[in-house]
Each structure stands twice: as C-alpha cells, then as structure tokens.
N, C-alpha and C positions, 0 to 999 in steps of 0.2 A: 721106863715110862714113855708114852708118846702123847703129845698134845693132840686134841681133836683137830683134824685138819679142817681148814676152811675150804669147802668145795665151791670153787668159783668157775661156773660154766660160761657165764656171760657178764660183761661189765658195761657200765655207761659212764661216759665222761661228759660233764656239763660245762660247756664253754669251749669254743673251738679256736681260742687264741693261741699264742706261741706255745705256752705250756700245755694247755688242754689237748691240742692236736698231737703234740709229741708224746704225751702220756698214752693217748689212744694208740699211737703207732707202736709204742713199746709193748703194750698189752697184746697187740696183734702179733708182734714179733714172737711173743711167747704162746701163740695159739689160743689166746683168750678172745672169744668173739666180743666185739666192742661196738657200742652205739655212741656216736659223737653228736651231742646236741648243741644247738645255738639258737639265737633268736630267729623268728621267721623273716625271710628276706622280703624287702618292700617290692621287688620286681623279680621276674624270672621264677625258677622253681622255688617252692616254699622253703626247702632246706638248702638253699643256695649258699648260705654263709658256711655251713659245715662242708658242703661239696667243694667249695673253693679252698677251704683249709686242708682238706684231704689231698686235693690236686697239688697244693703248694708243698706238701711233704717231700715230693720227689725232687724239689728244687733246693731244699735246704742242705747246707753243709756245716758240720758233718751230718751224714744221712741219718735221719731218725728211724727209717725203715731198714731192716737188716737185709731185705730183698725187695726190689722195686715193686714187684707185682702184688705185694701184700697190701698196698694201699686200697686195692679194690675190695678187700674183705671188711673194711671199716664201714659201718652203716651210718649214713648221714641222717640227721633228724632235726626237728625243731620243736620248741616248747608249745606251739599252738596245736599241731595235729598229732604229735607222736608220743605224748606222755603215757599212753597206754602201753608203749613198748617197755616201760620200766617194770611192768608186772613180773617178768621172769628174769629180772636182772639180780645178780647176787652181790655185786659191789658197785656202788655209785661214788664216783670221785668228782667233787665240785671244784672247778678251776676257773671261775669267772673273775672279773676285775676285783681288786682289793677294796671293795666298798661294803662295809658292814650292812648298810640298808638294802643294797641290791641282793646280797647273799641271803639275808633273812627273808626277803620277799620271795626269792626262788625256792627256799626250803618249804615255805608255807604252800607254794604252788605244787611242789612234787609230792609232798607227804602223803596225800590220799592215794597216790598211784604206786607207791613203793611197797614191795612185799614185806611180810612180817619178819622174814629172816634175813633180809638184805642188810649189808653193812654199808653205812654212809660215812664218807670221809671228805674233809676239806683240804685242798692243796694250798690253803692260804700260807703266805710266807711270814705272817707275823700278827694277824688279828687274833683276838682271844677266842680260843676253842670253846671254853665254857660259855662265853657270851653268845657264840653261834648256836650252841646246843639249845639255848632257851627258845629258839624259834621252832623247834621240833615238838611234835606231840610227845607227851610224857613217855608213851610206850616205845618210842624210837630212840630215846636219848642214850640208853645203855648200849646201843649199837653204833654210836657216832664217835668219831675220833678225828684228830688232825693227822694227815699224811702228807708231809712236805717233801716233794721231789726237788732235785737241783737241776739246773739247766746246763747242758742238754740231758734230758732224763735217761736216754739210752746209755750214755757214757759215764755220767757222774754216779759214783758208787753209793753216795749217801741218800738215805731216806730218813727223815725225822718222823718219829711216831709220837704224837702228842695227845695222851688220853685226857678226857675230862674227869671231873670228880665221880661221874657215874658210869664211865665206860666199863663194860663187862670184861673181866680178865680173859675169858675164853675167846672173846672177839679179838682181843689184842694178841693173844698167843697164836691164833689162827692166821691173823694178818701178818704177824712177824714171820711165820713160816712161809707164807705165800710170797711176801716181798723178797725174802732171802733166796728161796729155791726157784720159784717160778720166774720172778723178775730179775734175780741175780744181784740183789741190793745188799748194802751194809746198813742195818737198821740201828739207829740210835734213839733211845727214848729221851724226850725233852720235856721240861716242865712248861706249863702254859704261861710263859712270860713273853713280852713283845719280841718278835723276830727270833724266838726260840734260841738254839745254841749257835748253829753255823753262822747265820747272818748277824747275830748279836755281836759275836767276837770278830767275825770276818770283816763286817762293815766298820766296827770300831777300829780295827787295824788299818783299814784304808783311810778313815778320817784322821787318825793319829799320824799316818804317813803324810797325808796332805798338809796337816798343820806343821809338821817338822820340815817338810819340803820348803815351805814359805819361811819358816824361822831361820833355817840354815842357808837360805838363798840358793838352793840347788835347782838345776834344770830338770824338767820332767823326764827327759831321756836319761839323764844321769841317775835319777832315782830308780828308773826302770832297770838300768844296768846293775844297780846295787840290790834291788829287791826281787830279782828273778832267780834263775838257777844258782847264782853266786851264794844265795842263802837257803837253797833247797826249796824254792818255790817255782811255779810255772814260768815259762818264757815270757808270757804276757805281763808278768810282774804286777805293777800297781796301776799306772795310767793307761796302759794298753788294755788291761782288763776292764777298766772303767769305760773305755771306748767301745769294747765289745758288748758289755752289759747294756750300755746306753746311759748317757749322763742324766737323762730325765728319769730313768728307772732308779738309778743310784740316788738321785735327789729325793725321789719318792720314799725309798726305804729309810733314808736319813730323816725325812720329815716324820715318818711313823715313829722313829726312835724319839724325836723331839716331842711329839704329841703325847706319846704313851709312857714316857719315862721321866716325868717331871722331877722325881726325887733322886735320880741317878746323880752321884757326885760329879760326873763328867758332862752333865746335861748341857752346859754352855757350849760344848763342842758339837752338839747334835744339830748342826745346821750346815748347809753347803757353804764352803768358803766363797767370798765375794766373786772371785774370778771364775768359779764353777758356775755360779748363777749367771754371770755375764755370758759365758759360752752358751748356756741353755737359752737365754733370751735371744741370742743371735741365731738360734736354731742349729748350732754346731753341737749336736748331741751324740756324736760318735760314729762308729762304723756304719750304722744303718743309713746315714745321710752322707757318708764319705768324709766327714771332718769332725774332729773333737780336739783332744789333746794332740792327736796326730792327723795328718792327711797325706794322701799320695800326690806327689807332683811328678807327673810322667812316671818314670821307673823308680824314682827316689821317694823315700819316706821323709816328710818334714815334720818338725815338732813345734808346738806353740812356744814362743818366747814371751813370757809375761811382761818383761820390762819394755820390749819393743811393740807389744801387742800385734805381733806378726809371726809367721812361721819361718823357721830357719832349718838348714840340714840337720838331721838327727845323728849325732855322733858322740853322745855322752858315754863315758866309761868310768870305771873305778880308777881312782888315783893309784899310783904305783904303791904307795904305803898301804892303802886299804886293800888292794889286790893281794899284797903279800900277807896281810893279816888274815884275810878270808881263806887263803890257801893253807893256813895252819890246821892240822888234823885234830889237835886236842881242843875240844870246845871250851874248857875252862881257861886255857891260855889265850884262845882267840878272843873271848869276851873280856878278859883282863886287859888285853892290848887295845881293843876297841874303846874301852872306857878311859884308858890312860892317854890315848892319842889326842893330839890337838888338831888333827886334820878334821875339817868340818864334815867330811863324808863319814868318818869314823864316829864322830860325836852324834851325827844324825842317826846312824845305825844303832848305836847304843840306846839313844833316846826312844827310837821306835820299838825296840825289843823291851826296854824297861817299862814303857807305858802299857804295852800289850800284856806283859807279865802281871803288872800291878792291877789292871782292869780285870783280867781273867781270874786271878786269885780272889779279888774282892767280891766277884759275882758268882763264884763257883756254887756256893750254897743255894742260891735262889734259882739258878738256871738249869742245873744238871744234877743227876743222881751221883755221878762220880767224875773224877778227873779224866778217866778213860773215855767217857762219852764226849767230853770237850775235845780231847785230842783227835779222836776218830772223826768227829764232825768236821773239824778243820782240815784234816788230811783228806777225807773222802769227799767233802763238799767244795773245798777250795784247792785241792791238788798239792798241798804242802807235803814234803817228805816226812816231817815230824810236826806234831802239834805243839802249841805253846808250852804246855807243862813238860813235854818231853825235851824240848830245847833247853828250858830252864834247868831241869834236873841233870841233863848231860853236861851242863856247864858248871855244875857244883851248886846244889840247892842253897846251902847256907851262905856261901860266898856271894851269890847273886842277890839273895834276900837282903843281906847286909848292905850291899850297894844301893838297892832300891830304897831301903829305909833311910840311908844317908841322903839320897837325892830328894826324898819327900821332906826331910827335915830342912834341907837347904833351899826348899821352894823351887826345885828344878822340874818337878813332875807336873803333868797336866792337871792333876787333882791332888789336894792335900789330904785326901782320905787315907787313914792309916791302913797298913797291911793287916789282914785278919790275924788273930792270935795264933791260929793253927799253923800258919806259915813258918813261924819261928819257934815252934815247940820242940826243937831238937831233932826234927826229922831230916832225912837225907833226900827227900823227894816225895812224890805222890804215887809212884808206881813201885810195887815191891812184890816179894814172894806171896804175901797174903792177898794181893789184889791191888786195886786202885782206891785212892782216898775218896771218901764221901764226906764233904764238909757238913752237909745237913744232918748226917747220922753220926758224925765224928768217929768213923770206923773205916777200915779197909774192906772193900767189897770185891769178891772174886768175879770172874766172868759169868755171864748168864748161864743158867743150867737148862735153858730151853733145849728140848731134844733136837731141834733143827741143827744145832751147832755140833752135834755128834757126827755130822756129815763132813766136818772140816777138821782133818787131821793136822793141817798146817794153816790155821787162820792167820789173818794179817796180825803180825806180832806188835804189841805195844813195847815201848822201850824196856830192854832187859829181859823180855820173855823168851824162853827157849822151849822148843817142842821136841819130843822124842824123835831122833833121826833114824830109828830102826837099827837093826844089827847088820853090819857089813858081811856079806857072804863071800864076795870076791871083788877085787878091783885092780885096774891097771892105770896107766897115765891118762886113759881116755874115758873110762866109764867106771861107775860103782854099781854093783848088784847088791841090793839090800832087801830086808824083809822086816815086817812088823809082827811076825809070828802068826800071820793069818793064812798061811799056805800060798800066798801070792808073792812072787818076786817083783822087785822094781828096778829097772835100769835107768840110771841118771847119768848124763854126760858131765864131764869135768872141764870141758874146753870153754874158752871165751865165746859168748853168743851161741854156745852149744854147737859150734861148727864141727864138721866131720873130717877127721884126719885118719891116718892108718891105725892109731891107737884105739880110736872109737870103733872103726870097722872091725878090727880083730877082737876088740872087747865085747861088742854086741854078739858076735858069733860064738865066742867062748861062753858068755853069760847065758845065752839061750840053751847051749849044751848043758850047763849046770841046772838051769831051770827045768829042763826035761827030766832030769834025775830027781830034783828035790821039790818042785812046786807044781801046783795045779794050773798055773797060768802065770804070765809075766806082763808087766805094764811098762811102756816107755814113757817116763814122766820126768820133767825137770822141776826142781824146787823153785825156780823163778822163770819168768819169760826171758827169751823166746823159747819155743819148742826146739827149733834149730834154724840157723840162718844159712844152712846148706854146707857145701863142700868148703874145705879150707883152701881158698884160692892161692894163698901165699905159697903153701907147700907145692901145689900143682904147678904154679908158674916157675918156681925154683927148679923143678925137675926138667921142665921144657927148656928153660934158658940154659941149663947145664947140658942140654942135648941128651938127657937120659930117657930116650923114648921108650925103651923096654920097661923101665921102672914106671914110667907114666902110664903105659898101657896096662901094666899089672895092677896099678892103683884103681883104674877104672873097672877092671875085671873084679877086683876085690869089693868094690862098691856094689856091683851087681850081685856078687855072691852073698853079701850081707842082706840085701833086699830079699833074695831068694830064701835065705836062712830064716828070715822073719816070716815069709809067706808059708813055708813048709815045716815050720816048727811043730813038734808033736803036741805041745801045749799052746793054747791060744795066746797070741801076742797082741795086746791092746795098745794102741797109740793114744796117749792122753795129750791133746794138743791145745796150747793157748798162746796167743801172740803170734809171732811170725813162724811159719813153717814153709821155708823156701827151698827150691832146688831139691837137694838130697833129703832134706827134712820132710818135704812133701812126698818124695818117693818112698821113704820108710813107712809113712802112715798109709800110703796106697797099698803097700804089701801086707799090712797088719790084718789080723783076723777081723778086727773092727776098730774104727776110730771113734773116740769120744772127744769131741772138740768143744771148747768154750765158745760162746757166741762171738766174742771178740778174738777170732782167729783169722789171721791174714795169710792165706794159703796160696802158693803159686809155684809153677815150674818156670823159673825166671832165667834159665840158662841162656836163652836167646839174647838177653840184655848184655851178657858178657861175651857174646859171639860164639856161644856153644849150643848144644842141644842136650836135653835131659838124657843121661846115660847111666842112671842108677836103677834102670828097669822101669822108669816112668812111662816112656813111650810104648815099651813092650806091654805094660799093664793096660794102657789105654787101648791098644790094638786088641788085646784079649777081651776087654770089656765090650768093645764095639762088636766083636764076633758073637759074644754071648747075647748082647742086646738084640741083634738082628743077623743071624747066621747067613740069611739069603743076601742081605745088602748091608755090610758093615759100614759102608761109606756114609750113610745118613748120620750115624753116631759120630764118626770121625770128623765130619764137617764142623760140628760144634767145638770139639776139643782141639782141632787143628788151630783155630783162631786163638783159643785160650793160650796154647803153648807158643805159637809163632809170635804173638804179640806180648809174650811174657806177662800175661794178666795175673794180678794178685786179687784174691777175693777180698771184699770189704767186710765180710763176716763169714761165719761158718755156714749160714744158710745160703749165702751167695755161692760158696764153694760147691754146694750141691748142684746148683744150676750150671756152674761152669764145668761140672764133671770131674772135679778134683776130690770130692767126697762122694761116698755111695749113698743110695737112697736110705739104707738101714743104719748108716752111721748116726751116732747120737749127738745132739747138740745140748750142751749144759749152759745155763745162763749165769751161774755163779762159779767163777774160776776157782774159788776156794773149795768147791765141792767136786772138782774134776777127778782127783785121785780116788775119792770114795766111789764115784759112779763107774770109773774105769775098772776098779777092783771088782765091783758088783757084777759088771759085764763078764769079766774073766771067770768069776765063780759060776755065773749062770751058764756060760758056754761049756765049762768043764763038767758041770752037773748034767748038761745035756748030752754028754758023751762025745765031746769035740774031736773031730778028725780034720787034719789039714785037707785042702782040696786035692783032687787027683791031678798029677801033672798034665798041663794042657799040651797034647801032642798033635792035634789036628785042628789048628785054628784057621778058619777060612780067611784068607788075606783079601784085602780090598784090591790089591794088585796094581798093575801099571796104569790101568784106566783111571784109577783114583788119583795116582800121582799126577797124571796128565791134567786132570780137572783142576787140582790144586795149583799146578804151575800156570794154567791159563789165568786163574784169578790173580796170581802174583804178578803176571805180566801187566795187568791193568794198574796195579799199585805202582809198579816201576814207571809206567808211562805218566802217571799223575804226580810223579816225584814224591809219593808218600813213603817210599822205602828206598834205601840205598842199594847198590848192587850187592853189597855184603849181606844186608838184611835178606835179600831175595835168595842168596846162596844158602844162608842158614835155614830159611823157611822151606826151601826145596828139599834139603836133606831131612828136615823134620817130616815133610810129606812122604818122602821115600821110605822112611823108617816105619811110620804109622801104617803105610799101605803094604808093608811086607816086602819092599824091594821090587826089582824088575821081573815080576812073575805075572802069570795070568791071573785074572780076577777069580777068586774062589779057590785058588790053590791052597792045599792044607800046609801050614808051617807049624813048627813047635816054638816054645819059648826061647830055646837056645838060639834058633835062627834070628829071632827078633833082637835078642841081646847082642848078637854078633854085629848086626846092622848098626845098632846104637853105638857100639864101641868103635866101629870103623869110621863112621861119620864124625864122632866126637874127637877121635885122635887126629883125623885129617884136618878138621876145623882148627884144632888147637895149634897146629903147626903153621897156620896162616899168620902173616904179620898183623893183619887188621884185628884178628881175635886177640892176639897177645897184647896189642895196644888197648883193646877194650878192657881186658882183665886188669892190666896195670893201672888204667885210669880209674876203674871202679875201686881198686884197692887204695889208691891215694886220695880220691875225692869222695868216695861213697856214692857217686852218681854214675849212671851209664853214659857211655860215649857213643854218639852216632857217627859212624864213619863208613 
C-alpha cells in the first residue's frame, strides 16, 4: 500500500522571524518554491521586512541555507499587497509570534485567498491547535494541523505533528511523508497539550535542573560539566543552552506552562527562578547580547557567580568521585552509586534524573501516544543520546521505580504525585519486542506502518531494537560485503571513523570482484557516520618513519588501484555518503558510477592540511572532468577546483559540494539520512536495468599544461607576499597545480589517466618525505587540528 502523496509545488511561510525565515530556507534547500510573508514595511520597499530576513539568512551560523545562492530563490512578500500569491500555494506554514489573538486575526485575513486543497499548518511551540482551528472557516479545518519545527530547523531532526480533532488522516499521512522524505525530518505525533512533547519534557528538565542547582548550591559551570556529554547530552548542557536559546525566550515558554497548566502537580515550579528574572531585568538575556549565565572576557569565558553577583573564570568540573561513577559502563550500577553517594554532585544528578522520570511517567498518557514518541522527541529535538524512558529502562526499570516511590514517600521529590499504576505493574520497561507502551491505550504499540518508513531499512533504533544486518557474503579485517537478498551487494568498512588502510583497500577490490560475479550493483555504505575520514595516517606515518619508502609508495599505488577498480567495475558502484567524506573517502565517491549523498555531508579533499596532496586519484579525476567540461580550455574548470583543493575546503552540505566541484551535477542529494541506503540501492538497480557499462578508459585527455601551472603559481606568489600562506603551503599548492595541469607539457597535449596518477604519486611521495609534512601529520594525529608551518 502507498499513501496518497501530498504534491507540494509551492509553499508559503507567514512570519519572517527567526523560525519563519529558517523554515523558508530549508523548504528552499529542498527545491520547494517558497514565498516568505511579513508585515508591510513602514518605509522603503513594501516587502522590506521579508527582504531583510532573507538577506540575514546568509549571516546566520549554523547556515540555514545549504548553498548561499539559494536565498535568491525565496520570494519576499507582505500581507497588504501579496495575499493573492497564496492562490497557487499547496502548503502554508504560519510562524508568527506566540500570540493567540494575532494568529487568529491573521487566519481570518488569509482564509479567502487560500486554495481549497492547500494544507495549513501552525509552527506554534505550545498554543492550542484546536483553539487556533476555530478561527478558520468550517471547510478549511480538516486541512489544518500543528507542525512544530525545532531550532535550527535545517539541523534539528524533530518535527512534531499535532492534529486537531478534525484534521483529515489523508492530510496527516501526506504531510508525514513530505516532512520525512522531502525535508528529511523525524516526525513525532503529539497530543494537543501545552508545549506538546519536546518542550513539555525538555523545559521541565531544565526547570528541575535549575531548582536542584540552587538546592545543592552548585555553580552553573559545574552543572554544565555534569549535564553535558558526561550524561549523553549536548556540549551546551543546561545553562549554555539557556544562553543560546535566550533567557527571555526560555522565560516565555515557562510562563506558557504556568498559564496553561494550572492543574499540573508541578505547577509551583513553572516560573523562572528569582535569579533568572534578575538577569532578564538587567538585559543579560544570553548569547544574542553577549551576556547571560556566561559571557566572554577577552579570550576567556566567565560564568555568573550567584553569591558574588559577579562573573568569575569558568572552571567547573565533576568531582573525582562523580567522574568515576559516570565512567561506569553498566547503567544500573551507575544509578545505584549516584543514589547512594553523599557527594552533593551525585545527589544532584540522582535528583535531576528522578524528577525527570517521575514527571515523564506521570504525563505519558496525556501528552503522547507512546513512550517511543517521548524518547524520540527528546533525542531528536534536544540532542540527547537516549530519551528519558530509555535511560530509566537501561538502569533497571523496577529498581529505579522503587527508588522513585521511596523518595516520593520520604518527601524528597519536587511533587508528591504518585507514580501511575502502570509503572509498577511488573513490567521491565516501556520498550519491548511488541513495541512501545501506550499509557492511554494500556497496550504496547508497534512502529508506524506508514509506507514512507519502508524506505528506512535501518531507522534510528529505540532501546533494544535490532534490524536485519543482511547476510555476509565475504569479509576481511577491513570491510564486510553483505546483501539483503535484493540482488545488490553492500560494502561497509570496519575501521574506526571508517578510515582507509591496506585491509580496506584490498577488501574493496576483492569485494567488487565478487559483486561482478554475484550482484547487479554494489553500494559503499556505512551503518553509521562518517562515510570515511580518509587514509589511516598512523599507518602511513609509521612506514615513513621506519624509512620503508617502497612500502609507502606501494600503499599509495594501491589506493589509486582501488579508486580505479571502483570506476571501472562492470557493475555500478554507488557511493552512499553521509557525514564526513574526507581525503580518500572523497576520492572513492568521485570514482563511483554515482554518488547519493545525504544533505548533511561534509565533503573535502583535505590532504593539503596535513602537508600532502590528494593521491587516491582525486586530482586525476578533477583533471579528467575539466577536460570533459571544456576540451578547448580545461583551465576554466581547474581554476575553481584548484582553490577547493589547495585550501583544503570542506563543503558545508552536499549541495555546496556540487558548487565546489566535489560532487557531479547528476549526483543525488537525499534529505533524510535514514533513506540513504534505499535510494542508493534504487540507483544501482536503475543503472543495471539501463544496461550499465563502465566508462571507456580516458586515453587522450587534453592537459591544461605548463601555461596553466604558471598562471596558478603567479596567483600563489601574491598570497606569499601578503603572508597569507607559508612557504610550505606554496610548495604544496604548486605541486597540486602541476598535477591538475598534467605536468610540464604543452597546453592541449593528450595524456592518459596513468600519466596523471603517476604525477599524483610522485608529488605525494616527495612531499611525504619533507620534515614539515611529517610534522603536520604528527600534529594532526595528536591534536586533531591542522598545523600551519
């Protein structure tokens, strides 16, 4: 069965504020033509507010636009002159300020202009969706729903879908597929309760953390050291996150909870602590004004000390005892030790988790369909490694439930509300073989059967979930070749960060040989990010330092042979890229029959950063592409890619990788990384069905020649004079120029691929023997950062 797709050719976003403009940007990333509306400007062009918001997109970090030039595609509009533009819009997303009266007023204004088939959605972060629907004419209400994106919308995986009592199921199914595939999101259905799921639980967690910070007398920096990666949460932890979000915004969300949840047993905590109000009154509302809980003092970060009412150096860290407890691998032992410890930091952590578990269990029935929805909302919307129920279950469900009940009885918890009866009904958790627990239905519910999820062979797993890993056809220490019985082979690397060593090189070549005999096509795909961080530098440096030059050169030749094996395979080799594809990882995908890249792919030939040049066939391939693009004058194409390689540029998205010349025009960009393998296999099948043949070997490639190299060197001389590049940088860049141009030969001379590969090897091996390059490699290996020498 397939759900009726929602055909969205054009969208409109109402409200050009922080969220509205970024939602418009992400729709545009996905090739959805988008009109961005705001109020008419009092002076200058009538759509000046929307124009300014579009211009501002280029300045935001992280970048909302996947490619800078896309901003020009967004159509600026205003509510006075342009409502007629809504007539051919298929999806309208309202993202104006969180004021019920303003929203209702706007709905009344746009209703006459919206087409009969358009879907209307509000990006409200907590107002009643049913309440908003009442402002719409009767015939539009079944096409209205809440669609809540998280900030920043391009990067946060979560979108909450909040239907009203009247929303049509076909509208919801169509929207779920559009959000999942076209925009690449993880959709969670939420009930129409204040702040929905993500912010209801996430903001409670922050409030509870703030309450216990004060109770246990801990510094803000100490709490951030305890509530970040140490417990599987983002680096920004608690108070840094508050600074980034804006203390005024946080206070507003908290106020919404206070106003709309009068009967919540935790209601007395739904107000900003006195010291938070104090900061807001002073105007210290966080990152946007340069001061909040933290501020920058020169190069240092200083943190607010409540007792002194002044900032002090930020140096909080976990106590030795707590650091040792947090390092324990077994969650049940870890939680037992946190609860038993008398260290205030340990007591603080237990209290924060206990109150989070208590609150989440108490409200499960009224805010979400299942425990899975709660865990995904917190993971995808707040960036936690595990959701609250997953953490609880992994620590031993009944053991933790017993401790919470004891603390409730002893009056230690923030609320005396009892745990719901289902918590202690003999269960071992909320996630199991039959699905995840639904408190409202008192039953376990499986994952959604929506057809869009058939495109995800390996979805984001909930605690304990296992997916079919396919049948292993062949493996060595470097790679595994496997299949799911669909006629397509998959090659996955086994190395850390999927780096490339001799086992991987030999493994790919052998696996492609097997694929030619047994499969219609083969996909290079990793079960987790990154695609590949490039060559294994440790092994390479080891050979150099041991003076094994012949072995070192043989390794480089083997790298090139692997790339060529990928390119000339008799069955199509598809590279399925997500995350980093650096150095050799980038070169492998350049040699594939086609690359299918997730939008969030960061691709680059970064060898110059470690004092080398690409020698896995990357420069050869760029020279071939330059000749194909313009046989008369390959230099035009080379100009663009020379800068990309010499400056070791890494694309900030797959779309940008196309403009940098690292992906081809017909390579495919996929917005949902969980659909990557599905799309890559479909490409392999389509190419095989089309009678795929590898390209003919390129034997007469017109080289750009010595005039090209001379032109590049002249531009490098300017860099050297302006002290923008060191002598070693110039040396590396000159060798890159020489290779791309085909060496010291006349312009237009025909060369073959072997000639270009030999040039790559020569320069690579010579650079590798220099002291400065070896220092760069060693520095990068120990610090993870490039060395400029």
